[in-house]
Phi, psi and omega in degrees: 000134185271146175280346174299307175225093186306329180275351184283153168283140179239131173215166179280166180305317186295318177296325182291319180292326182286322177302318181096132183301318182297322182289319180294321181290321175302315181287329177297311183293336178276354178113001179274132174260145179228135174255127182256125181248154168229122185059034173081009180242135179302132179246322185206159174230140182240125176228158172292163181291329177298319182288319185289326178295318179298315180301313176299320176293322177295315181303313176296324178293327178287320174300319178289322177295319179297322181295313183298314179304311181295327176292319177295317180293334184250359183284122183254012179080352180281136176236150174237129178296139184295333176296321179295321176297315181302312180295323178303329181268006170091014182253159171266116182303323176298313179297315179300319177296312179299320177293317178299322181294316173302314182298321182295318181294316180298320181287337177282345183267000000 
């Protein structure tokens, strides 16, 4: 049993070849996870598409949660007005708005 996925079936590359890819794919789509080992070390994992889709969704959720937590942990309550930032970098906020409006109208035509 692999520590990578304790519930997964584990077999060698040779055993996987003997079992046949169509059989492994059918089982994976039915919910069985597989760890393929070479020389006793995990080399690949085969999972069904539903499971990998769920894992990708969970990964995105975890990334979002980490971002929210880091923002909460580092938020000191100070806010900076966007016009102040624009001025800090030497631009005129009114000019930038006018330029952006002109580009928007041009791109709509």
